[in-house]
C-alpha positions in Angstrom: -13.4 0.8 -15.2 -15.9 3.1 -15.8 -16.2 3.7 -11.8 -12.8 5.7 -12.6 -14.3 8.3 -14.5 -17.1 9.8 -12.0 -14.3 9.6 -9.7 -11.8 11.5 -11.1 -13.8 14.2 -12.4 -15.8 14.5 -8.8 -13.1 13.4 -6.9 -9.7 14.0 -8.0 -10.2 17.6 -10.7 -10.5 19.8 -7.8 -7.4 19.0 -6.2 -6.2 19.5 -10.1 -8.0 23.0 -10.2 -5.6 23.6 -6.4 -2.8 23.1 -8.0 -3.4 24.0 -11.5 -4.3 28.2 -10.0 -1.4 27.9 -8.1 0.7 27.5 -10.6 -0.8 30.3 -12.2 -0.6 32.5 -9.7 3.2 31.8 -9.7 4.1 31.8 -13.2 4.2 34.9 -16.1 4.0 33.7 -19.3 4.7 30.2 -18.6 8.1 30.9 -17.1 7.9 30.7 -13.3 8.0 34.2 -11.7 10.9 35.0 -9.0 10.1 38.1 -8.1 7.2 36.5 -6.2 7.3 35.1 -2.6 6.5 31.7 -3.5 6.9 30.6 -0.1 3.4 31.0 1.1 2.3 29.0 -1.3 4.5 26.1 -0.9 3.2 24.5 1.7 -0.3 24.2 0.5 1.3 23.1 -2.9 2.8 19.8 -1.3 -0.6 19.1 1.0 -1.9 19.6 -2.3 0.2 16.8 -3.9 0.4 15.4 -1.1 -3.3 14.1 -1.9 -2.9 14.3 -5.2 -1.0 11.1 -4.9 -3.3 9.4 -2.5 -6.3 10.2 -4.8 -4.8 8.3 -7.7 -4.0 5.7 -5.6 -7.9 5.0 -4.4 -7.9 5.5 -8.6 -4.9 2.4 -8.8 -6.6 0.6 -7.0 -10.0 1.1 -8.3 -7.7 -0.2 -11.8 -7.2 -3.0 -10.1 -10.3 -4.2 -8.7 -11.6 -3.8 -12.8 -8.7 -6.0 -14.4 -9.0 -9.0 -11.2 -12.4 -8.7 -12.1 -11.9 -9.3 -16.3 -9.8 -12.0 -15.4 -12.2 -13.8 -12.5 -14.5 -13.4 -16.2 -12.4 -15.1 -18.9 -11.4 -18.0 -16.1 -14.3 -18.6 -14.9 -17.0 -20.2 -17.0 -20.1 -18.8 -14.3 -18.0 -15.9 -13.9 -19.8 -13.3 -16.3 -23.3 -13.9 -15.3 -22.3 -13.9 -11.1 -20.5 -10.4 -11.6 -23.7 -9.5 -13.7 -26.8 -10.9 -11.9 -25.8 -11.8 -8.5 
């Protein structure tokens, strides 16, 4: 489970920051700025959201690995010793 923290901080946060920047550029006082042409950033935001989804799928895989490791350690008598010491 610990691996999700640096993965989020190092990999996903850069995409989050870019998405927040696009949102900030297209809003005025938290509301949509209909006077601004945001079509130029739509493609970039779309590709960033697709990448964000893939990155979160990787985070899900890390969580699933942690779950399976935990279940293995609970079910197996020597599971915890095997995981930590081998």
